[in-house]
C-alpha positions in Angstrom: 73.1 26.8 48.0 71.4 29.0 50.6 73.1 32.0 52.1 72.1 30.7 55.5 74.1 27.5 55.0 77.1 29.5 53.8 76.9 31.7 56.9 76.7 28.6 59.2 79.7 27.1 57.4 81.7 30.3 57.8 80.8 30.5 61.5 81.8 26.8 62.1 85.0 27.3 60.2 85.8 30.4 62.2 85.2 28.6 65.5 87.4 25.7 64.4 90.1 28.1 63.3 90.0 30.1 66.5 90.3 27.0 68.6 93.2 25.7 66.5 94.9 29.1 66.8 94.5 29.0 70.6 96.0 25.5 70.7 98.9 26.6 68.5 99.4 29.7 70.7 99.7 27.6 73.8 102.2 25.3 72.1 104.3 28.2 70.9 104.3 29.9 74.3 105.4 26.6 75.9 108.1 26.2 73.3 109.4 29.8 73.7 108.3 31.0 77.2 108.4 34.7 77.7 108.1 35.6 74.1 104.5 36.7 74.1 104.2 37.2 70.3 105.4 33.7 69.5 101.8 32.4 69.2 100.7 35.2 66.8 103.8 34.8 64.6 103.3 31.0 64.5 99.6 31.3 63.7 100.1 33.9 61.0 102.9 32.0 59.3 101.0 28.7 59.5 97.8 30.5 58.3 99.6 32.0 55.4 100.9 28.6 54.3 97.4 27.1 54.8 95.6 29.8 52.8 98.2 29.4 50.0 97.6 25.7 49.9 93.8 26.1 50.0 93.9 28.7 47.2 96.0 26.4 45.0 93.5 23.6 45.7 90.6 25.9 44.9 92.1 26.8 41.6 92.6 23.2 40.7 89.4 21.7 42.1 86.8 24.5 42.2 85.3 23.4 45.5 81.7 24.2 46.4 81.3 27.8 47.7 80.2 26.4 51.1 83.5 24.5 51.5 85.5 27.4 50.3 83.7 29.7 52.8 84.3 27.2 55.6 88.0 26.9 54.8 89.1 30.4 53.7 86.7 32.9 55.2 85.9 30.8 58.3 88.8 28.6 59.3 91.7 30.8 58.0 89.9 33.9 59.1 89.5 32.6 62.6 93.0 31.0 62.7 95.1 34.0 61.5 95.4 36.9 63.8 96.3 40.1 62.0 94.3 42.1 64.5 96.3 40.7 67.4 99.5 41.3 65.4 98.6 44.9 64.8 97.8 45.5 68.5 100.9 43.8 69.7 103.1 45.8 67.2 101.4 49.0 68.3 101.8 48.3 72.0 105.5 47.5 71.5 106.0 50.7 69.6 104.0 52.8 72.1 106.1 51.4 75.0 109.2 52.7 73.2 110.4 49.3 72.1 110.9 50.4 68.4 113.5 47.8 67.5 111.5 44.8 68.8 108.4 46.3 67.1 110.0 46.7 63.8 111.7 43.3 64.1 108.3 41.7 64.9 106.7 43.4 61.8 109.7 42.4 59.5 109.8 38.7 60.7 106.0 38.5 60.4 105.8 39.9 56.9 108.7 37.9 55.5 107.5 34.7 57.2 103.9 35.2 55.9 105.0 35.8 52.3 107.4 32.9 52.3 104.8 30.6 53.8 102.0 31.6 51.4 104.3 31.1 48.5 105.4 27.6 49.8 101.7 26.7 50.4 100.8 27.8 46.9 103.7 25.9 45.4 103.0 22.8 47.4 99.3 22.9 46.5 100.0 23.4 42.8 102.5 20.5 42.7 100.3 18.2 44.9 97.1 18.8 43.0 98.8 18.7 39.6 100.2 15.3 40.5 96.8 14.0 41.6 95.3 15.2 38.3 98.0 13.4 36.4 97.3 10.1 38.3 93.6 10.5 37.8 94.1 11.0 34.0 96.3 7.8 33.8 93.6 5.8 35.5 90.8 6.8 33.1 
């Protein structure tokens, strides 16, 4: 596999992840108008679940590096928004809104950790079940 193909895969995954994040942000903001961090929280929780699921799949299936680069580095990297999260938390704190800032950080961290664990658990169960079915067919 060429490094050039990997870079292109990562760039394409990043673009797809960024566009998906934008769509989710619009959806979250329409569901909870006025709560400007809703999109960031939704993207980071969903992204944490997704990266846990992909990591479990990767352990079970050992995908090609180009696919892993597209999904993990590209898509999940473009989809999750830790830089936006950091800036929003800082701006809240700098404006004197310490309680909302700390609440935002706490909800985000707990949500991400629970989501990545759920994604990992779902992936391990799903891909183990597929392996068992495949073994019974052979």
